[in-house]
C-alpha positions as CSV (number, residue, x, y, z in Angstrom):
1,M,-36.9,21.9,6.9
2,N,-37.7,22.1,10.6
3,D,-34.8,24.4,11.8
4,C,-34.7,26.7,8.8
5,I,-35.5,30.3,9.7
6,F,-36.7,31.2,6.2
7,C,-39.0,28.2,6.2
8,K,-40.4,29.4,9.5
9,I,-40.8,32.9,8.2
10,A,-42.6,31.7,5.0
11,A,-44.9,29.5,7.3
12,K,-45.7,32.6,9.4
13,E,-44.1,31.0,12.5
14,I,-41.8,33.9,12.7
15,P,-43.1,37.4,12.0
16,S,-41.9,39.4,9.1
17,K,-42.9,42.5,7.1
18,A,-44.3,41.0,3.9
19,V,-44.0,42.6,0.6
20,Y,-45.4,39.9,-1.7
21,E,-46.7,36.4,-1.3
22,D,-48.3,33.7,-3.5
23,E,-48.5,30.0,-3.2
24,E,-44.8,29.4,-4.0
25,I,-43.0,32.7,-3.2
26,Y,-42.6,34.9,-0.2
27,C,-40.9,38.3,-0.2
28,F,-40.2,40.3,3.0
29,H,-38.1,43.2,4.3
30,D,-34.6,42.2,5.5
31,L,-34.0,42.8,9.2
32,E,-30.5,44.1,8.5
33,P,-30.9,46.2,5.4
34,Q,-27.9,47.1,3.3
35,A,-29.8,49.7,1.3
36,P,-32.9,51.9,1.8
37,V,-34.9,49.2,0.2
38,H,-33.6,45.6,0.9
39,V,-36.1,42.8,0.6
40,L,-35.6,39.0,0.4
41,I,-37.4,36.9,-2.2
42,I,-37.6,33.2,-1.2
43,P,-39.2,30.1,-2.5
44,K,-41.6,28.6,0.1
45,K,-40.1,25.2,-0.8
46,H,-36.9,24.6,1.0
47,I,-34.0,24.7,-1.5
48,A,-30.7,25.2,0.4
49,S,-28.8,27.1,-2.4
50,T,-28.4,27.5,-6.1
51,D,-26.3,24.3,-5.9
52,E,-29.4,22.4,-4.8
53,I,-31.8,23.5,-7.6
54,M,-33.2,20.4,-9.3
55,P,-34.7,20.2,-12.8
56,G,-38.2,20.2,-11.2
57,D,-37.5,23.5,-9.6
58,L,-36.8,25.4,-12.8
59,G,-40.4,26.6,-13.2
60,L,-40.3,28.0,-9.6
61,M,-37.0,29.7,-10.3
62,G,-38.5,31.3,-13.5
63,R,-41.5,32.5,-11.6
64,M,-39.3,34.1,-8.9
65,M,-37.3,35.9,-11.5
66,G,-40.4,36.9,-13.3
67,K,-41.8,38.6,-10.1
68,I,-38.8,40.8,-9.5
69,G,-39.8,43.6,-11.8
70,E,-43.3,43.7,-10.3
71,I,-42.0,43.7,-6.7
72,A,-39.4,46.4,-7.6
73,S,-42.0,48.5,-9.2
74,G,-44.3,48.2,-6.1
75,L,-41.3,49.4,-4.0
76,G,-40.7,52.4,-6.1
77,L,-37.4,51.3,-7.6
78,E,-38.0,53.0,-10.9
79,N,-34.4,54.2,-11.1
80,G,-32.9,50.8,-10.9
81,Y,-32.0,48.1,-8.4
82,R,-29.7,45.1,-7.8
83,V,-30.6,41.4,-7.4
84,V,-28.1,39.3,-5.6
85,I,-28.0,35.5,-4.8
86,N,-25.2,34.4,-2.5
87,C,-24.2,30.7,-2.6
88,G,-22.0,28.9,-0.1
89,E,-19.5,30.1,2.5
90,D,-17.2,32.1,0.1
91,G,-20.3,33.6,-1.5
92,M,-21.4,34.9,2.0
93,Q,-24.6,32.8,2.1
94,T,-25.5,33.0,5.8
95,V,-28.9,31.3,5.7
96,K,-29.0,27.9,4.0
97,H,-32.3,28.6,2.1
98,L,-32.1,30.0,-1.4
99,H,-32.9,33.7,-1.4
100,M,-32.6,36.7,-3.6
101,H,-31.7,40.1,-2.2
102,L,-33.5,43.0,-4.0
103,L,-31.6,46.2,-3.2
104,G,-32.4,49.8,-4.2
105,K,-33.2,53.4,-3.5
106,R,-29.6,54.5,-3.6
107,K,-26.7,54.5,-6.1
108,L,-25.1,51.0,-5.6
109,T,-21.3,50.7,-5.9
110,W,-19.2,48.2,-7.9
111,P,-17.4,46.0,-7.2
112,P,-19.8,44.8,-4.5
113,G,-17.5,42.7,-2.4
């Protein structure tokens, strides 16, 4: 998608502070962190939201979920963390590209919103 900021970040057209990358996934530090550690995990393929996941995307979604523990460990989140996926306006999704927020390094409160 030509005007998607996360597509541009994954394509290295916009600089970011990378945490992890492979052929399908890109993870980088959030510019407006909500915790001491706040990274975004995105598919390089443009998928607008969880509502747009197609059957052919399920392997990619599984790989993203499977990388969370490795990424969290690399960031020193041995005492726990939270993974959040926002979807749609009421869900506070501000960028229309599926992304997971990985938050940690402090005691997180509940309820979150």
